[in-house]
C-alpha positions in Angstrom: -0.6 0.4 0.3 1.2 3.6 -0.9 2.5 5.9 2.3 0.2 8.5 0.9 -2.9 5.9 1.2 -1.7 4.6 4.4 -1.1 8.1 5.5 -4.9 9.1 4.9 -6.4 5.6 6.7 -4.5 6.7 10.4 -7.0 9.8 9.2 -10.7 8.6 7.7 -9.6 4.5 9.4 -11.7 2.4 7.1 -14.3 5.1 5.3 -14.3 4.9 2.0 -11.3 6.7 -0.8 -11.3 7.2 -4.1 -8.1 5.4 -4.5 -6.1 5.5 -7.9 -3.8 2.5 -9.6 -1.7 1.8 -12.3 -1.6 -1.5 -13.1 -0.2 -4.4 -15.4 -0.6 -7.4 -17.6 2.0 -9.1 -18.7 1.8 -11.1 -22.1 4.4 -13.8 -22.7 5.5 -14.3 -26.1 3.1 -17.1 -25.9 0.1 -14.9 -25.2 -0.3 -15.9 -21.5 -1.0 -13.8 -19.1 0.9 -13.4 -15.8 -1.0 -13.4 -12.4 -0.1 -13.2 -8.9 -2.0 -14.6 -5.7 -3.0 -12.0 -3.2 -1.8 -12.8 0.1 -4.4 -10.7 1.7 -7.5 -12.1 0.0 -6.0 -15.5 -1.2 -7.4 -14.3 -4.9 -5.9 -13.9 -8.6 -4.7 -10.6 -9.9 -2.2 -8.2 -11.7 0.4 -6.0 -10.9 -0.6 -2.9 -9.5 -1.5 -0.7 -7.1 -1.9 3.1 -5.9 0.2 5.6 -7.7 2.1 8.1 -5.1 1.4 12.2 -4.8 2.9 13.3 -7.8 4.4 10.1 -9.5 3.7 9.7 -13.2 0.7 6.7 -14.0 3.3 5.0 -16.4 6.5 4.8 -13.4 4.3 3.6 -11.3 3.0 0.9 -13.2 6.3 0.3 -13.9 7.5 0.2 -10.6 4.7 -2.0 -9.5 5.3 -4.7 -12.0 8.6 -4.2 -10.7 8.6 -4.8 -6.7 5.5 -7.5 -7.1 7.0 -9.0 -10.4 10.9 -8.6 -10.2 10.4 -7.8 -13.9 11.4 -3.8 -16.0 8.5 -3.3 -18.2 10.1 -2.0 -21.3 7.7 -1.1 -23.2 4.3 0.0 -22.2 0.6 0.1 -24.1 -2.3 1.7 -22.4 -5.4 -0.8 -21.8 -7.5 1.1 -20.6 -9.4 3.0 -17.6 -11.8 1.2 -15.6 -14.2 3.0 -12.8 -17.3 2.5 -11.7 -19.5 0.9 -9.4 -17.8 -3.0 -10.2 -14.0 -1.1 -9.0 -15.9 0.0 -5.2 -14.3 -2.9 -2.9 -13.4 -3.6 0.4 -10.1 -4.9 1.6 -9.8 -7.8 3.9 -8.8 -5.5 6.6 -12.2 -3.4 6.7 -10.5 -0.5 4.3 -12.9 0.8 1.1 -12.4 2.0 -1.8 -13.6 3.8 -5.1 -11.3 2.0 -7.4 -9.3 4.3 -10.7 -7.6 2.0 -12.7 -5.4 2.8 -15.8 -4.0 -0.4 -17.2 -2.1 -1.2 -19.2 -0.5 -4.0 -21.2 3.4 -5.3 -21.1 5.0 -7.7 -23.9 8.4 -6.1 -23.9 9.6 -6.8 -20.9 13.4 -8.2 -18.9 13.8 -9.6 -15.7 13.3 -12.9 -13.9 9.7 -14.1 -11.7 10.4 -13.1 -8.3 7.7 -12.4 -6.2 7.5 -9.5 -3.3 6.8 -12.0 -0.5 4.3 -9.3 1.9 1.6 -9.2 -1.2 2.1 -12.0 -3.3 1.8 -15.6 -2.7 2.7 -17.1 -5.9 3.4 -15.8 -9.6 2.4 -18.2 -13.3 1.6 -17.6 -16.5 -2.2 -18.6 -17.5 -3.2 -19.6 -20.9 -6.6 -18.1 -22.1 -8.3 -21.8 -20.8 -6.3 -21.9 -17.9 -7.6 -18.0 -16.4 -9.1 -19.4 -11.9 -12.0 -18.8 -11.6 -10.9 -16.9 -8.1 -9.9 -13.6 -9.6 -9.5 -11.1 -7.1 -12.8 -8.5 -7.5 -10.7 -5.1 -8.3 -9.2 -6.9 -11.3 -12.8 -8.8 -12.3 -14.2 -6.3 -14.8 -10.2 -5.4 -16.3 -9.1 -9.0 -16.9 -12.9 -9.5 -18.5 -12.2 -7.5 -21.0 -8.8 -8.6 -22.0 -10.2 -11.7 -21.5 -12.7 -11.0 -24.2 -10.3 -9.2 -26.9 -8.1 -12.5 -27.0 -11.0 -14.6 -27.7 -11.8 -12.5 -30.6 -7.9 -13.0 -32.4 -9.2 -16.7 -32.3 
């Protein structure tokens, strides 16, 4: 969680916050998607997190990708900006957020997979027909859109 959000939480407690995030859907050369099993809710999602004050959105996406997966994005492509009621979420600890998620696609990356131990239980690439059912609620809308685009390719 970002320092900015943590500081706000000290003031507002669990009340809803508007949270702006930067996320990355990584695709490998086989068209598989990298997902991570989250430590907080034990559901699968893609790399991402809150943007810090005055941080460039693309830099935040690259930072989150590296922190959570060990991968360095060489090039990012804007996938979409997701917001609305279906992006509202209550974390297992009771913190409530209304998410605005700026999501990128990354097909050009370097590095070796290394999970962020305090946030990620597991990292794994999945083929389209292997994507787990237990998807973290805040990423369902963008991930479903990505899945629909992949199906149209075939």
